[in-house]
N, C-alpha and C positions, 0 to 999 in steps of 0.2 A: 721555588726555593732557591736562594742564592747559596753558592758553595765557595768555601775558602779552605784549600788544603795547605798544610805546611809545606814549604819548599825543601825542607831538610831537617835533620835531627838536632840542629843547634839549640842549645839552652842559653838563656840569658845568664848574666853574672849572678843575679839574685837567685835564680833557680839552681844554679850550680852550687852556690854557697849553702842554700837550704838543704839540698840533698846530702851534701857533705856533713852537715850537722846532725843528720839522723843516724842513730846508732846502727851498726851493721851486724850486731851479735844477738845471741839469745839473752834474755834477761832472766836469770835463775838465781834465786836466793840473794837478791840485791846486787848481783854482779853481771856485767855485760861480758859475754865470752863467746868464742867460736863454737861451732858444732864439734862434737867429740871426734869426728872423723875428718874435720876440715871442709866438709861439703858446703856448697853455696847454692843459692838459687838467684835467678836474674829477674829483676822487676823492670818491665818495659813500659814505654809510653804508648798507649793504644792509638794515639793520634798520628804517630810517626813510625812506630815499630822500633824506635831506638831504645837502647839500654839506658835505664835511669840509674840503677845501683845494683850491686851484688851484696846479698846478705846471707847470714848463716842459715843452713837448712838442717834442722834438727834430726837426729837419729832417734830410734826407739829409746835408747839409753838416756838421751837428753830429755825426752819426755818424762821418763821415770825420775830423773834428777829434779825436774821441775815439781813433780808431785811430792818427792821427798821433802822439798823445801816448804811446799804448801802444808803438808801434813805436820811437819815439824814445828811450824809456827802457829798452827791453828789454835791451840789452847791459849797461848798468850794473846793472840788477836781477839779471840772470843771473849777473853776476860778484860780486854781494854774497855774503859768506860765509854759509853755511847757518845758522850760529848766529845771525847778525843777523836773517835772515828769520824764524827761529823765535821770537826774542824779541819781534818786532813782533806776530806772531800771538798769542803768549801775552799781551801787553799788551792786545790787542783782546779776547781771552777775558775777562780780568779786568774790563775796562770794561763788557763786555756783561753779565756776571754782576752787576756793581754796579748796572746800570740795567735789570735784568731786569723789574721791575714796569712801568716805562715802556714797554719794548719789547712786553710782553704786552698792555698796554692799547691801544697803538697798533695792534697787529695785530687785536685784537678790533674796534676801531672800523672799520677799513677792510675787513676780511674777514668778520667776523660770528661767528666761532667762540666758544664759551663761554670766559670768561676763564681758568678753570683749565686748559683745553686749550691756550690761548695760552702760559700759564706753562710747561707741559710742552714746548711747541715751543721756547721760548727756551732751556731747559736742554739739550734735544737739539741744537739748532742751535749752541749755544756749544761743545758737545763737539767739533765738527769743527775749531774753531779750536785747541782744546787738543791734539786728536789729531794734527793735521798740523803743529803747532808741534814736536811730538816726532818726527814722521816726517822733517822737513826735513833734520836732520843725519845721517839714516840711509840716504840714497841712496848706494848702493855699486855697484861693478863687480866685475870679477874679472881675475886674472892667472895665467897658467900656460903650461906648455910646449905646443907643438903636438904632435899625436900622432906626427908624424914625427921630432920632436926637433930640428928645424932652426930653430926660431924660438920666439918667445913671443907668446901671444895676450893682448891687452889689450882688455877690454870696459868701456866707460864709458857713463854716462847723462848726458844733456844736456837742458835745458829745450827744449820743442818750439818755442816762440816765442809771439808775441802770440795771445791767446785771446779768443774772443767767447763769452760766456756768456748764455744766455737762460733766465730763470726763470719759473715759473708763478705764478698768483695764490693757489693753495690753501695753500701753506706758504711764505709770502713771506720768512721769516727763515731757516728751515732750508735751503731750496733755495739761497739766496744763499750762506750760509756753506759748504755742502757743495761748492760749485763754486769759490768764491773761495779757500778755505783750501788745497786741494791745488795749485791753480794758483800761488799765491804761494809756497808751500813749495818747489815744484819750480824756481822761478826764472822763471816766466812772468809777463808783464804782461797786463792784463785790460781788456776793454770789457764791461760788464755791462748788459744790457737787461732790467729787470723787467717783469712784466705791467702793463698800464696800469690794471687794476682795483685792484691793491694795491701801488703803488710806494712808499708812505710808509715802510714798514718797511725797505725796501732803502736808502732815503736815510738813515734812522736808522743803519743798519749802516755805510754809507759814512762818515758823520760820525765814528763810533767809530774806524774805521781811520785817518782823518785825525788824530784826537787821539792815536792810538797811535804816531804817528810814521812812517807809511808815506810814502815819498817821492812827490812829485808825479809824476803820469803812470803810476804802477804800477797803480792802480785807477781806472777811469773809468766813470761811470754815466750812461747816456742813457735818460731816460724819454720815452716818445712814444706818441701815438695813431696815428702813421703807421708802424705796425710793419713791414709787408711791404717797402716801398721802403727804409727805413732798414736793416733787417736784410740784405736782399739785397745792397745796396751794400757793406756791411762784409764779408759772406761772400765776395763775388767779388773783393775786393781781394787782390792777390798777396802783400801783406805779412802777411796773416792766416795762421796755421798751425794753429789749433785751433778747433773748434766744439763746444760742449757745450749741449745742449738738453733741457729737461724739459717735456713737454706731450703733446698728442695724437699718435697714430700718423699720421693723415693729414698733419698739419703737419710731423712728423718726416720723412716720406718726401719732402716738397717741399724741406725744407732739405738733405737728403742729396743730392738732385739738384743743388742749387745748389753744394754743397760739392765735388761731383765734379770740377768744372772745375779747382779748385786742388789737388785730391788732399789735402784737409784731413784731419788726424786728427779723428775725430768720436766723441763720446759722446752716446748717445741714450737717455734714460729716458722711455719712451713709455707707451702705455695698458695697461690690465690688464682682466682678466675673472676675478678670483680665485675659485676654488672653495673652499668651506668644507665639508669632509667630516666627518660625524659617524657613526661606526660603531656597531653595536649593543652593543658592549662599552665604549663611551665613558662616562666619568664625566659625566653630564648637567649636574651643577652647574657643573663646569669648562667644559663645552661652551657652556652658556648665557652664562656670564661672558665667555668668549672671543668669542662671537658678538656680544655687545653692543659690545665695543670694536672688533672687526674691522669691524663694519658702520657704527656710528654715530659713531665718532671723526671729528672734523672735519665732522660733519653728513653723513657718507658721501662727502664730496668729497675722495677720496684715491685715487691709483692702486693703493694696496695694500688698499683697502676690499674686503671680501668681497662678491662680486657674486652668486654662486649657492650657496645652502645645500643641499648634497646630503646627505640624511639617510636612514639605513637605515629601510626601511618599518616595521620593528617598533617604532621609537622616534620616528618622525616626528611623530605626533600629540602625544605628551607633550612633545617638544622645542618644537613650535610653541606649545602651551599655555603652557609656562613662559616662553618668549620674549615672547609676547603680554602676559602679566601684567606682566612687567617693563617693557616698552615703554610700556604704558598709564600707568605712573607717571612717565614723562618729563615735563619741563616745557619748554615752548617759549616763547622770548622773546628779548629783546636779550641778547647775550652778556655784557654788563657786569652783568646782574642776578644776584643770588644764587640758586643752585639751578637755573639754566637748564641743560638738557641739550642741547636742539636750538635752535641759532641760525638765522638766515636763510640761505637759499642765496645764492649770489653775485649772481645777477641774475634777471630775469624769464624769460630763456630757460632757465635751469636749472630753474625751477619748472615751466615748460611741458613740458620734457623728462620730468621725473619723472611728471607727470600723464599724459602720453601713453603712457609705458611701462606704467604701472599699468593704464590703460584697455585697452590692447592685451592684457595678460595676463588681465584679468578677462573680456574679450570672448572669449578662447580657452578659458575654463573654470576659471581660477584662483579661489580663494576669498579675498575681501578680509576679513581679520580685524580690521584696525585702520587708521585713517588713509585715505590715498588721494586726498584732495581738497585743493587749495591753500587755505591759510588766507586769510580775508578781513581787510581792514584794511591798515595801513601795512606797508611792508617786503615782502621776497620770501621768505615763509615757506611751507614745505611740511612737514606733520607726519610724524613717524616712522610708517612704514607696514609692515604685515606681510601677506604673501601666502602662501598654501599651495596645494599641488597645482598648481603652475605647470606648464603643459603644454609639450611639445616644440614648437618653432617660435615661441615667444613672443619678442618683440624683446628683452626684458631679459635673456634668456639668451645673446644674442649681443653686445649692446651694453654698453658700460661705463655703468652707471647714473649714477654721480656724484651721488647723492642718498640720503636716508635711507629706502631701500626694501629690506626684507629679504624675499627670495623663497625659499621652501622647495620643493625637488624631491625626491621619494622615490626611493631606489634599492633594488635587491634583493640584490646581492652585491658582492664586492670588484671583480671585473672590470667590472661594470656601473658602479660608482662611478668607476673609473679612466677608462673610456670617456667618461662624461659630463664628467668634469673636464678631460680633454685635448681635448675637442671644441670648440676655439676657436683662432683665429689667434694669440691672446695667450699669454704664458707668463711673467708677472712673478712672482707669488707664489701659493702655495696654503697652506691650513690644514687640518690633520688632527687629529681627536680620536679616540684609541683607547687602550685600556690594554694592548694587545697589542704588546709590543716588536718582535716579528718583523714584524708588519703595519706598524708604523711604519717599520721599515727598508725594507720593500718599497715603501712610498709614496715614500721618498726616491729609490729607483731608478726608479719608474714614472711619477711625476707630472712632466710636461714644463714645469717652471717654474724660474726662476733662483734662487728663494728659497722656503723652506717653514717654516711654523710648526708644530711638533709639540706639540700640547697647549698652545699659547700663541696669543694673539690679536693681539699686536703684535710685529713682528720687527725694526723699524728700530733700528740701533745704529751709532754713528760708527765703531766698531772692526770692523765687518763690511762685506763687499762687497755693495753694493746694486745690483741690476740684474736684467734679465730675459732670457728666451729668445724666439725667434721674433719676432713683430711688436711685442714689448714693449721692444725696444731693443738697443743695442750698448754694451759697456763696463761699467765698474763705478765706483760712487762710494762713498767710505768705505773703511775697512780698509787693510791694507797695499797692496792693489791700487789704491786710489784715486789715489795720487800718480803711479803709472806711466802713467795716462792723459795726463799732462802732461810726460812724459819721452820722449826718443827715444834709441835705442841706437846707439853707434858701436863698431865693431870695428877694432882696429889690430894689424897683424902687425909685429913687430920681429925682427931677426936674433937668433940665439942669442948671448947676450953672451959666451959662452966661445969663439966662433969669430972 
């Protein structure tokens, strides 16, 4: 693998201008303003460690003010015709597409992913705005006679209420639009708290909504380094009716406990431990290509990233050799540089975690074929790594790696593969490579995951329901199902009009 580390923290003129254009305040009730105590947080470039921008860091009172705004505008927004809500979402889509290059560059600066991957995320994230602009007018109910014939059953859908949305640092644009769009389409108002590591992209998106004509108070954004107290105060407020969170399972469990007091509607998109199964009849060319995107997209920092590569023993060596040759060609460096495949991990803790998991696996008998050692120099870089013959009990088989580490485990037959794949508390996504149609259908039935890629390495799509089973979460984002996470059902019985 070739390496290219930045020589210094210098920003280009375009980067400097882009950062200056991003608001540095909280967005509350249609106004950009500082934190009530003047506190700020610093956003840094993980490729260099240099400061990018200082922005407001909300206090608990600021969080309450944001919820005040969302609660105060809820009735008006819920009563806004669906077509009007749809048109605002569509205008936001158009504006985001128009400014896609700026959004992508901003994301790369604060998160580190290669620029081509940031462009892909902008296109993907924008689709949620378009998709839910089309779903907003399609919220329907039903009407019909009761079985006894004595009355009429009317079923209607209503916005659940003010929503608190918590987004992660790894997909700062797509995770924001994936939550904001269905909430607004359904008629809910929003308080959004982005991750403190990558808040700038979210502020960029909020500015787009402001320009698209979204009324004041419908979307409120609080950036903060005081995450726990700010979030808990909002969650425990009786005016809040919906909580949506994307992040780790341990944090999700804690938030669910807090949400229990108010009996909140919750959507939880949590951790994963995705198995990637390669059977002996797989097309290895396709399997290798799928493996590279399923593992190394976003530098491995994705809940959908393949975590365990379960490969039939008869093809395990050839698969590993092909993958290793391809990974050796990767280029590591700052995501803004041409040809970079592996950008920096988000912070030093992420580098230390990857190094610890690799060391544990090697200590238990795995073979290190490539990488495995943190890069020296500026930034938080960890090279793409390939391990083979990973032994049972290795920590990286249980934990979500969240880094560019590809671990190969051989299996002997289909039952063995399914047993290994399902041997985890998580159940977000699985990947299967086989040319046997019947086997593919069996995997759909047998693998305990909420999503599956059959001979494909990327499954995310705005028109499809994203979500997991078991400890990987509750609810779905995207697809026709996504808007229903922000709706509640009312049943009304009326007398038979003929009586």
